[in-house]
C-alpha positions as CSV (number, residue, x, y, z in Angstrom):
1,M,0.0,0.0,0.0
2,R,1.4,3.4,-1.0
3,R,1.6,5.9,1.8
4,D,0.9,9.4,0.6
5,P,2.2,11.9,3.2
6,E,-0.8,14.1,2.8
7,H,-3.2,11.3,3.8
8,F,-1.3,10.5,7.0
9,S,-0.2,14.0,8.0
10,F,-1.3,15.7,11.2
11,I,-4.7,17.3,10.9
12,P,-5.2,19.7,13.8
13,M,-8.2,19.0,15.9
14,L,-9.2,15.8,14.1
15,D,-9.0,13.1,16.7
16,S,-8.5,10.1,14.3
17,R,-5.8,7.4,14.3
18,L,-4.9,4.5,12.2
19,M,-4.3,1.1,13.9
20,R,-4.1,-2.5,13.1
21,V,-6.4,-4.8,15.1
22,Q,-6.7,-8.5,14.6
23,G,-5.0,-8.2,11.3
24,R,-7.5,-5.4,10.1
25,L,-6.4,-1.9,9.3
26,V,-8.8,0.4,11.2
27,R,-9.1,4.1,11.3
28,V,-10.7,5.2,14.7
29,T,-12.2,8.6,15.1
30,A,-13.6,10.3,18.2
31,F,-15.4,13.6,18.4
32,P,-14.0,16.1,20.9
33,Q,-15.8,19.0,19.3
34,I,-19.5,18.6,20.2
35,A,-21.3,20.3,17.4
36,F,-23.3,19.0,14.5
37,G,-21.0,20.7,11.9
38,H,-17.9,19.3,13.4
39,L,-19.3,15.8,13.6
40,C,-20.1,16.0,9.9
41,I,-16.6,17.4,9.0
42,D,-14.8,14.8,11.1
43,I,-16.8,12.0,9.6
44,H,-16.3,13.2,6.1
45,M,-12.5,13.6,6.5
46,S,-12.3,10.2,8.2
47,V,-14.2,8.5,5.3
48,I,-12.0,10.0,2.7
49,L,-8.8,9.0,4.6
50,A,-10.2,5.5,5.1
51,R,-11.0,5.1,1.4
52,R,-7.6,6.3,0.3
53,E,-5.7,4.1,2.7
54,G,-7.9,1.0,2.4
55,S,-8.9,0.9,6.1
56,A,-12.2,0.2,7.9
57,L,-13.7,2.9,10.1
58,Y,-14.9,2.9,13.7
59,F,-16.5,5.9,15.2
60,I,-16.4,6.5,19.0
61,Q,-19.8,8.2,19.4
62,P,-20.0,11.3,21.7
63,D,-21.9,11.1,24.9
64,V,-24.0,14.1,24.0
65,E,-26.7,13.3,21.4
66,I,-26.4,15.6,18.4
67,N,-27.8,13.6,15.5
68,D,-27.9,9.9,16.0
69,G,-28.6,9.3,12.3
70,L,-25.1,10.3,11.4
71,F,-23.8,7.0,12.9
72,E,-26.3,4.9,10.8
73,L,-24.8,6.1,7.6
74,E,-22.9,3.9,5.2
75,F,-20.2,5.1,2.7
76,K,-19.4,3.8,-0.7
77,G,-16.1,1.8,-0.7
78,V,-15.6,2.0,3.1
79,E,-16.5,-0.6,5.8
80,V,-18.0,1.0,8.9
81,I,-17.5,-1.3,11.9
82,C,-20.7,-1.6,14.0
83,P,-20.6,-1.2,17.8
84,D,-21.4,-4.9,18.3
85,D,-18.6,-6.2,16.1
86,P,-16.3,-8.6,18.1
87,V,-13.3,-6.5,17.3
88,V,-14.6,-3.4,19.1
89,P,-13.3,-4.2,22.6
90,E,-9.8,-4.6,21.3
91,I,-10.1,-1.3,19.3
92,L,-11.2,0.5,22.4
93,E,-8.3,-1.0,24.4
94,A,-5.8,0.2,21.8
95,W,-7.5,3.6,21.7
96,A,-7.2,4.0,25.5
97,L,-3.5,3.1,25.3
98,L,-2.9,5.7,22.6
99,S,-4.9,8.3,24.6
100,R,-2.6,7.9,27.5
101,E,0.5,8.5,25.3
102,G,-0.9,11.6,23.5
103,S,-4.1,12.9,22.0
104,H,-3.0,12.1,18.4
105,T,-0.9,9.4,16.7
106,C,2.3,11.5,16.8
107,P,3.5,12.3,20.4
108,L,4.3,15.9,19.4
109,A,0.9,16.4,17.8
110,A,-0.8,17.0,21.1
111,V,1.5,19.9,21.8
112,A,1.0,21.3,18.4
113,A,-2.8,21.0,18.6
114,E,-2.9,22.9,21.9
115,K,-0.9,25.8,20.4
116,Y,-3.0,25.8,17.3
117,E,-6.2,26.0,19.3
118,T,-4.8,28.8,21.5
119,S,-3.7,30.8,18.4
120,I,-7.2,30.7,16.9
121,H,-9.1,31.7,20.0
122,T,-6.7,34.3,21.4
123,G,-5.8,35.9,18.0
124,K,-2.1,35.6,18.9
125,L,-0.3,33.5,16.2
126,D,2.1,31.0,17.7
127,V,4.1,29.4,14.9
128,S,6.3,27.2,17.1
129,F,4.6,24.0,16.0
130,D,7.6,21.8,16.8
131,R,8.5,19.7,13.8
132,F,5.5,21.1,11.9
133,T,7.4,24.5,11.5
134,N,8.5,24.1,8.0
135,E,5.2,25.7,7.0
136,L,2.2,26.8,8.9
137,P,0.0,23.7,9.5
138,W,-2.7,22.8,7.1
139,P,-6.0,24.0,8.2
140,Y,-8.3,21.8,10.2
141,Y,-10.9,22.3,7.5
142,R,-9.4,20.2,4.6
143,R,-11.2,21.7,1.7
144,K,-9.5,19.6,-1.0
145,M,-10.3,16.4,1.0
146,M,-14.0,17.4,1.6
147,H,-14.4,18.4,-2.1
148,E,-14.5,14.6,-2.7
149,Y,-17.9,13.0,-2.3
150,S,-18.3,10.7,0.8
151,G,-20.8,8.4,-0.9
152,A,-23.0,8.6,2.2
153,T,-26.3,6.7,2.2
154,F,-28.4,4.5,4.5
155,S,-28.7,0.7,4.1
156,D,-31.4,-0.4,1.7
157,S,-33.7,-1.6,4.5
158,R,-33.2,1.7,6.4
159,N,-33.9,3.7,3.3
160,R,-37.2,1.8,2.8
161,E,-38.1,2.3,6.5
162,L,-37.5,6.1,6.3
163,A,-39.4,6.4,3.0
164,R,-42.4,4.8,4.7
165,K,-42.1,7.3,7.6
166,A,-42.0,10.2,5.1
167,E,-45.0,8.8,3.3
168,A,-46.9,8.5,6.6
169,L,-46.2,12.3,7.1
170,S,-47.6,13.0,3.6
171,I,-44.2,13.9,2.3
172,D,-44.2,13.0,-1.4
173,L,-40.8,11.7,-2.4
174,N,-41.9,11.8,-6.1
175,K,-42.1,15.6,-6.0
176,P,-39.0,17.8,-6.3
177,M,-38.1,18.7,-2.7
178,V,-36.2,21.4,-0.9
179,C,-35.2,21.3,2.8
180,V,-34.8,24.6,4.6
181,H,-33.0,25.3,7.9
182,A,-33.0,28.6,9.8
183,R,-30.7,28.4,12.8
184,E,-31.9,29.6,16.2
185,T,-30.1,30.2,19.5
186,K,-31.9,27.6,21.7
187,W,-29.4,24.8,20.8
188,Y,-26.8,26.7,22.7
189,D,-28.9,26.3,25.9
190,Y,-29.0,22.5,25.4
191,L,-25.2,22.4,25.0
192,G,-24.7,24.7,28.0
193,R,-22.9,27.4,26.1
194,S,-22.5,30.9,27.6
195,S,-24.7,33.9,26.8
196,E,-21.5,35.6,25.5
197,E,-21.1,32.8,22.9
198,R,-24.7,33.2,21.8
199,V,-24.3,36.9,21.4
200,N,-21.0,36.4,19.4
201,N,-22.8,34.0,17.0
202,R,-26.1,35.8,16.6
203,H,-25.2,36.8,13.0
204,R,-25.3,33.1,12.2
205,C,-29.0,32.8,13.1
206,L,-31.8,33.4,10.5
207,N,-35.4,34.4,10.7
208,I,-37.6,31.7,8.9
209,E,-40.1,34.4,8.1
210,A,-37.7,35.8,5.5
211,F,-37.9,32.6,3.6
212,L,-41.7,32.5,3.2
213,P,-42.0,34.3,-0.1
214,A,-39.4,31.9,-1.6
215,I,-41.2,28.9,-0.1
216,D,-44.5,30.1,-1.5
217,W,-42.9,30.4,-5.0
218,L,-41.4,26.9,-4.8
219,V,-44.8,25.4,-3.8
220,K,-46.6,27.3,-6.5
221,N,-44.2,25.9,-9.0
222,G,-44.6,22.3,-8.0
223,W,-42.0,21.9,-5.3
224,Q,-42.3,20.5,-1.8
225,V,-40.6,22.3,1.1
226,V,-39.7,20.7,4.4
227,R,-38.3,22.7,7.3
228,I,-35.6,20.9,9.3
229,G,-33.9,21.8,12.6
230,D,-33.1,20.6,16.1
231,R,-35.9,19.6,18.4
232,F,-35.8,23.0,20.2
233,S,-36.8,24.9,17.0
234,S,-39.8,27.3,17.3
235,P,-42.9,26.0,15.5
236,V,-43.8,27.6,12.2
237,D,-47.4,27.6,11.1
238,H,-47.4,28.2,7.3
239,G,-49.6,26.3,4.9
240,N,-46.9,25.7,2.2
241,L,-44.3,24.5,4.6
242,F,-44.1,21.1,6.3
243,D,-42.5,21.8,9.7
244,L,-40.6,18.6,10.5
245,A,-38.3,20.4,13.0
246,S,-41.1,20.8,15.6
247,H,-43.0,17.6,14.6
248,P,-43.2,14.8,17.2
249,E,-42.0,12.3,14.5
250,R,-38.9,14.2,13.8
251,S,-35.6,12.2,14.0
252,G,-32.1,12.8,13.0
253,A,-32.1,9.9,10.5
254,L,-35.3,11.2,8.9
255,E,-33.8,14.7,8.5
256,L,-30.7,13.3,6.8
257,F,-32.8,11.1,4.6
258,L,-34.9,14.0,3.4
259,M,-31.8,16.1,2.8
260,M,-30.4,13.2,0.7
261,N,-33.6,13.3,-1.4
262,S,-33.7,17.1,-1.8
263,R,-32.8,18.8,-5.0
264,F,-31.0,21.4,-2.9
265,V,-31.0,22.5,0.8
266,I,-31.3,26.1,2.0
267,C,-29.4,27.0,5.2
268,G,-27.0,29.5,6.7
269,E,-23.7,29.5,8.7
270,S,-24.6,26.3,10.6
271,G,-23.7,22.7,10.8
272,V,-26.4,21.9,8.3
273,N,-24.0,23.3,5.6
274,E,-21.5,20.6,6.6
275,A,-24.2,17.9,6.6
276,V,-25.2,18.9,3.1
277,T,-21.5,18.6,2.0
278,L,-21.2,15.2,3.6
279,L,-24.4,14.0,1.9
280,G,-23.4,15.3,-1.5
281,R,-26.3,17.7,-2.1
282,P,-26.3,21.3,-3.4
283,A,-26.8,24.1,-0.9
284,L,-28.0,27.7,-1.0
285,L,-26.1,29.4,1.9
286,V,-28.1,32.4,3.1
287,G,-27.0,35.3,5.3
288,I,-23.2,34.6,5.2
289,V,-20.8,37.0,7.0
290,D,-17.6,34.9,6.8
291,L,-17.1,34.6,3.0
292,L,-14.1,32.3,3.3
293,G,-15.1,30.0,6.2
294,S,-18.5,29.3,4.6
295,Y,-17.4,29.4,1.0
296,P,-19.1,26.4,-0.8
297,L,-16.7,23.6,-1.9
298,R,-18.7,22.5,-4.9
299,V,-19.8,24.3,-8.0
300,E,-23.5,23.3,-7.6
301,S,-23.8,25.4,-4.3
302,Q,-24.2,29.1,-4.0
303,L,-23.7,31.7,-1.3
304,L,-25.8,34.8,-0.5
305,P,-23.8,37.2,1.7
306,R,-25.2,39.5,4.3
307,T,-24.5,43.2,3.9
308,V,-22.5,44.3,7.0
309,I,-22.3,48.0,8.0
310,D,-19.0,49.3,9.5
311,T,-20.6,51.8,11.9
312,E,-17.2,53.6,12.4
313,K,-16.7,54.2,8.7
314,G,-20.3,54.6,7.8
315,H,-20.4,52.3,4.8
316,P,-20.9,48.6,3.9
317,V,-17.9,46.4,4.5
318,S,-16.3,45.6,1.2
319,I,-15.2,42.2,0.0
320,R,-11.6,43.1,0.7
321,E,-12.3,44.6,4.1
322,R,-13.9,41.3,5.2
323,F,-10.3,39.9,5.2
324,D,-8.7,42.8,7.1
325,K,-7.5,42.3,10.6
326,D,-10.4,44.1,12.3
327,F,-13.1,42.0,10.6
328,S,-11.3,38.6,10.8
329,E,-10.8,38.8,14.6
330,Y,-12.7,36.2,16.6
331,P,-15.3,37.0,17.8
332,L,-16.5,39.7,15.5
333,D,-16.9,43.1,17.1
334,M,-20.7,43.3,17.1
335,N,-20.6,46.8,18.5
336,R,-18.7,48.1,15.4
337,F,-20.0,45.7,12.7
338,D,-23.8,45.5,12.1
339,P,-24.8,42.5,9.9
340,K,-28.1,43.1,8.1
341,P,-30.6,40.3,7.4
342,C,-31.0,39.3,3.8
343,D,-34.0,40.8,2.2
344,P,-36.8,38.3,1.3
345,D,-36.6,39.4,-2.3
346,Q,-32.9,38.6,-2.4
347,I,-33.6,35.1,-1.0
348,L,-36.4,34.6,-3.5
349,Q,-34.1,35.5,-6.4
350,A,-31.4,33.1,-5.1
351,V,-33.9,30.3,-4.7
352,C,-35.2,30.8,-8.3
353,S,-31.7,30.5,-9.5
354,M,-31.1,27.3,-7.6
355,A,-34.4,25.8,-8.8
356,D,-33.6,26.7,-12.4
357,E,-30.2,25.1,-12.1
358,A,-31.7,21.9,-10.6
359,E,-33.9,21.6,-13.6
360,N,-31.7,22.9,-16.4
361,G,-28.0,22.6,-15.3
362,I,-25.4,25.0,-14.0
363,V,-24.2,28.0,-16.0
364,E,-21.5,29.9,-14.2
365,S,-21.5,33.6,-15.0
366,S,-18.5,35.8,-15.6
367,G,-19.4,37.8,-12.5
368,Q,-19.3,34.7,-10.3
369,I,-15.9,33.7,-11.7
370,R,-14.6,37.2,-11.1
371,I,-15.8,37.5,-7.5
372,R,-14.5,34.0,-6.7
373,E,-11.1,35.0,-7.9
374,R,-11.2,38.2,-5.9
375,I,-12.2,36.5,-2.7
376,L,-9.4,33.9,-3.3
377,S,-6.8,36.7,-3.7
378,Y,-7.9,38.4,-0.5
379,A,-8.0,35.1,1.3
380,D,-4.4,34.3,0.2
381,R,-3.1,37.6,1.6
382,A,-4.9,36.9,4.9
383,R,-4.0,33.2,5.3
384,T,-1.8,33.8,8.4
385,R,-4.7,35.4,10.4
386,P,-5.4,33.0,13.3
387,I,-9.0,32.2,12.4
388,Y,-7.9,31.3,8.9
389,L,-5.4,28.7,10.2
390,K,-8.5,26.7,11.0
391,W,-11.0,27.6,8.3
392,G,-8.9,29.2,5.6
393,L,-7.3,28.1,2.3
394,D,-6.3,24.5,1.9
395,G,-3.1,25.2,-0.1
396,D,-4.4,27.2,-2.9
397,F,-7.9,25.7,-2.8
398,M,-10.9,27.6,-1.5
399,G,-13.8,25.9,-3.3
400,R,-15.7,25.8,-6.6
401,G,-18.9,27.3,-5.3
402,R,-20.4,30.6,-6.4
403,V,-21.8,33.8,-5.0
404,V,-25.4,34.4,-6.0
405,D,-25.5,36.4,-9.2
406,A,-28.4,38.7,-8.1
407,W,-26.3,39.8,-5.1
408,I,-23.3,40.6,-7.3
409,E,-25.4,42.7,-9.6
410,Q,-27.0,44.6,-6.7
411,Q,-23.6,45.3,-5.1
412,E,-21.6,46.2,-8.2
413,E,-21.7,50.0,-7.5
414,T,-21.1,49.7,-3.7
415,V,-19.3,46.8,-2.1
416,L,-17.3,45.8,-5.3
417,A,-16.4,49.4,-6.1
418,I,-15.2,50.0,-2.6
419,S,-13.1,46.8,-2.9
420,E,-11.3,48.2,-5.9
421,A,-10.8,51.6,-4.3
422,V,-9.1,50.2,-1.2
423,S,-7.1,47.5,-2.9
C-alpha cells in the first residue's frame, strides 16, 4: 500500500488514528468538538482518509446526542464497523492506550494542537509547532479532501423504512423537494454554552419568516418544502411548509434522509451546511458573513452574503475589508459591525436561480468567476490570520462554489467598487 504523506499527515483537531487490530487496518475517530457541523466534518474527512488508505472505520460516538442518524450512515467503498462487532473491545483498548500516550498518533501532535487552538481563540499567532514548523500547519478544514464525495447513504432496509415514515407524514418523495433550515439560538442552551457565545454568534442565526416568499414560490411551481432543525426549534405555522423540526415524528435519521432526497438545501452558517456537503447535495447558503469559512466547496452550491455595515466608517464592509485584521478577529466586534438580514426578495431570487439550475443545469457567470477570484486573492493575503489557520485556504484551494448572481449585480456599485478603491 502506497503511503501518501498528505493522507497520513497531522490534521489539527481531528482526533483520528490508524491502527491494526486482529489483522485489520482500522481508522478510529472520536469527536471532541461537540457540534453538528464538526461531527459532519470529522466523519467526512475520516471517510476520505479510510477510502484512500484502504482501512475500515470505527466511530467512537460522543456522549451528547447531536444527530444519531449520522452514525447509521454507510459510505461507498468503506466498511464502517458496528458497535457490536467482536473487534470493538480490542479497538477501544488500543485507543485507551494511545490516549494515555498523547491525543494524536504523533506524540508531538498533542502539543501542536494545543498551540494551534490557542492561536485561533486568542488571536495571537504561535508558529512554534515543533516539527511542523517548515510551513504553517494545514487548516483543520481540509477543503480539498472534503471536495470529494463521501458516498453517504443508508442501508437499503433503512432507506425503505425512512421512506415509509416520510409517506406517513404526507411527504411525497416523487415531487421535487427542498429542505430549509434557519438556525436559532436555543441549541446553545442545550449544549450549556455561555450567553456571551450566543451573542457572538447571533449573526449566524436566521429568521424563517424571510424565507416564506421563496417557499410560496417553490410550492406554486410544484416543489415540496420541508423545514428541518433541532428539536428546540420554534414551531412555524405556514400552509406551504411542512415543519418537521417541531413535529413529534422528527428524527435525526429522517432529516438526513430528506436532505439526501432534496434537489437542494437552504441553510446558513450552521452545521447543516457541513451535513449537506457530507451528503453530497447542493446548498444555498443564506446570510453569510464569513465569506471564506463558509465558501461552498462544490460548483453546484451558491452563497448569498449579508450586507455588513461598518458603523465607524459609515459604509458597507467591502469584500476586501472582510479579510482585514479588524473584521477577521474572533469573535467579530458586534458593536462596530452590524450584519443586516438578507432581504426576502434577495432570498427569492437566489432560490429561483437554484431551482432553475436543478432543472436545467449549471451555467457559471463571468461575475461569479470574477468575484470568486477576488475572494481567493484576498484570502491568500490573509492566510496567516489566526482564524484562517483553522478555516482558511487548503493550499491554494478555496472551493468551486459561487456567490449568487443577483447579489453581485446589486452590489456592483457599492461593495465591489469599494473593494477596488481600497485595494
